[in-house]
C-alpha positions in Angstrom: 0.0 0.1 -0.4 1.7 3.5 -1.1 0.6 6.7 0.8 0.5 9.9 -0.3 0.0 13.5 1.0 -3.5 14.3 -0.1 -3.6 18.3 -0.4 0.0 17.3 -3.0 -1.9 14.4 -4.8 -5.0 16.3 -6.0 -2.7 19.9 -7.0 -0.7 16.7 -9.3 -3.9 15.3 -10.3 -5.0 18.8 -11.5 -2.4 19.8 -13.2 -2.5 16.5 -15.3 -5.8 17.2 -16.3 -4.8 21.1 -17.1 -1.9 19.9 -19.3 -4.7 17.1 -20.7 -6.8 20.0 -22.0 -4.0 22.3 -23.5 -3.0 19.5 -25.4 -6.7 18.5 -26.2 -6.9 22.4 -27.2 -3.9 23.5 -28.7 -2.8 20.5 -30.5 -5.6 18.6 -31.5 -8.3 20.7 -31.8 -6.9 22.5 -34.7 -6.6 19.7 -37.2 -9.0 19.0 -39.8 -12.3 16.4 -39.5 -10.6 14.8 -41.8 -7.1 14.2 -39.7 -8.6 14.0 -36.6 -10.3 10.7 -38.4 -7.4 9.6 -40.3 -5.9 6.1 -38.9 -1.7 5.7 -39.4 -2.3 2.4 -39.9 -5.1 -0.1 -40.4 -5.5 -1.7 -37.1 -3.8 2.0 -35.7 -6.3 4.2 -34.0 -7.1 7.4 -35.3 -6.8 10.6 -32.7 -11.1 10.8 -32.9 -10.9 7.0 -32.0 -7.9 7.5 -28.8 -10.5 10.3 -27.7 -13.6 8.2 -28.4 -11.6 5.3 -26.2 -11.6 7.4 -23.8 -15.0 9.6 -23.3 -16.3 5.7 -22.8 -14.4 5.9 -20.2 -15.5 8.9 -18.8 -18.9 7.8 -19.3 -18.7 5.3 -16.7 -16.4 6.8 -14.1 -17.4 10.2 -13.9 -20.8 9.8 -12.5 -19.4 7.1 -10.4 -17.1 9.2 -9.3 -20.2 12.2 -8.4 -22.5 9.4 -7.0 -19.2 8.2 -4.2 -18.2 12.1 -3.6 -21.9 13.3 -2.9 -22.2 10.7 -1.0 -19.1 10.9 1.3 -19.8 14.4 2.0 -23.7 13.5 3.2 -22.5 10.9 5.1 -19.8 13.1 6.6 -16.8 11.3 5.7 -14.1 14.1 7.1 -11.4 15.2 5.1 -7.5 12.7 5.4 -4.5 14.4 5.1 -3.4 11.2 3.5 -4.3 9.1 1.2 -3.8 5.2 1.4 -3.8 3.6 -2.5 -5.2 0.2 -2.1 -2.5 -2.7 -3.4 -5.2 -3.1 -6.6 -5.6 0.6 -7.5 -2.2 1.2 -7.5 -1.3 -1.5 -9.7 -3.6 -0.3 -12.5 -2.8 3.0 -12.5 0.5 2.4 -12.2 0.1 0.1 -15.3 -1.7 3.1 -17.4 1.0 5.7 -16.5 3.7 6.2 -19.5 7.0 5.9 -18.7 8.8 9.7 -18.3 10.1 8.9 -22.2 6.8 8.6 -23.2 7.0 5.1 -23.9 4.0 2.8 -22.9 5.0 -0.5 -20.7 2.4 -2.6 -20.0 0.4 -3.0 -23.7 -3.1 -4.1 -23.7 -5.9 -4.8 -26.0 -9.3 -2.6 -25.6 -12.2 -4.4 -23.8 -15.3 -4.7 -26.3 -17.0 -2.3 -24.7 -14.7 0.3 -24.9 -13.7 0.2 -28.0 -14.4 2.9 -30.6 -16.4 3.0 -33.8 -13.9 3.3 -36.5 -15.6 6.9 -38.4 -16.4 9.5 -36.2 -18.3 12.8 -35.3 -14.1 14.4 -34.2 -15.6 17.4 -33.6 -18.4 15.9 -31.5 -15.9 13.9 -30.2 -13.4 16.3 -29.0 -15.6 18.4 -27.5 -16.9 15.9 -24.8 -13.3 15.2 -24.5 -13.2 18.7 -23.3 -16.4 18.8 -21.2 -15.4 15.9 -18.6 -12.0 17.4 -18.3 -14.0 20.2 -17.1 -15.9 17.5 -15.5 -12.9 16.0 -14.1 -11.5 19.4 -12.3 -14.6 19.7 -10.6 -14.4 16.5 -9.0 -11.0 16.7 -8.1 -11.5 20.3 -7.0 -14.4 18.4 -4.6 -12.4 15.4 -3.6 -10.8 17.4 -1.4 -14.0 17.7 1.0 -13.6 14.5 2.2 -11.5 10.8 2.4 -10.9 9.1 -1.4 -9.4 6.7 0.7 -13.0 5.3 2.2 -15.2 5.7 -1.3 -15.2 3.2 -3.4 -15.7 2.7 -6.8 -17.3 -0.6 -9.5 -14.5 -1.0 -11.8 -15.9 -0.7 -15.5 -14.3 -4.5 -17.2 -15.8 -6.5 -13.2 -17.9 -4.6 -11.8 -17.6 -7.1 -8.5 -14.1 -5.2 -7.8 -14.3 -1.8 -6.5 -11.5 0.4 -6.0 -11.1 3.9 -3.9 -12.3 7.5 -5.8 -8.6 7.8 -5.2 -7.1 5.3 -7.1 -9.8 5.8 -9.3 -9.2 9.2 -10.3 -5.1 7.9 -11.1 -6.6 5.4 -13.2 -8.8 7.6 -15.4 -6.0 10.4 -15.5 -2.7 7.9 -15.9 -5.1 6.4 -18.9 -6.1 9.7 -20.4 -2.3 10.5 -20.0 -1.5 7.2 -22.2 -3.8 7.8 -25.0 -3.0 11.3 -25.6 0.8 9.7 -26.1 -1.0 7.5 -28.9 -2.7 10.7 -29.9 0.4 12.2 -30.3 2.1 10.0 -32.5 -0.2 10.1 -34.7 0.1 14.0 -34.7 3.5 13.1 -36.3 2.4 10.6 -38.6 0.3 13.6 -39.9 3.3 15.5 -40.4 5.5 13.2 -41.7 3.2 11.7 -44.3 1.8 15.6 -46.2 2.9 15.4 -49.3 5.5 18.2 -50.5 4.5 21.2 -52.1 5.2 21.0 -55.8 
């Protein structure tokens, strides 16, 4: 079990989320819809698919985090200055986090209910992603009112397994970082595959 200073962890997660928003606005939003939907290879995901995959996780986890935080306040579960990460939750979060050099350690196939469609309304997908990040910032702010270690969230792939709200935040944001690395690689592919003007 790993321990964190709660305020430090929330501040870090807030910074990470704001950086994801910056990347989406500054690096992805200026691209055309066609480029957002362009796949780097037949089995590779487009930028829109990366974001839609993340949106599917947000659709599942954000309402559950909202409900858990609300119940924590209602039940007067007071803020604790130390967050205790669970063994399973810590593993999930760390397995998602990209390495410092941007490489991805543990690779895995997306679960069926989180696989994006091949063609998407790229602008709507991007808007939904940015909206979810704003929701996430609000939830992180509210998480400072209760004890994230004591609030439990069922994971999307096996709902009988529950991890703490704090580990859910850590997993969700690390997972977003992972796929934003993937999306940025597609941006590099798009730059390198543009034909030179004659």
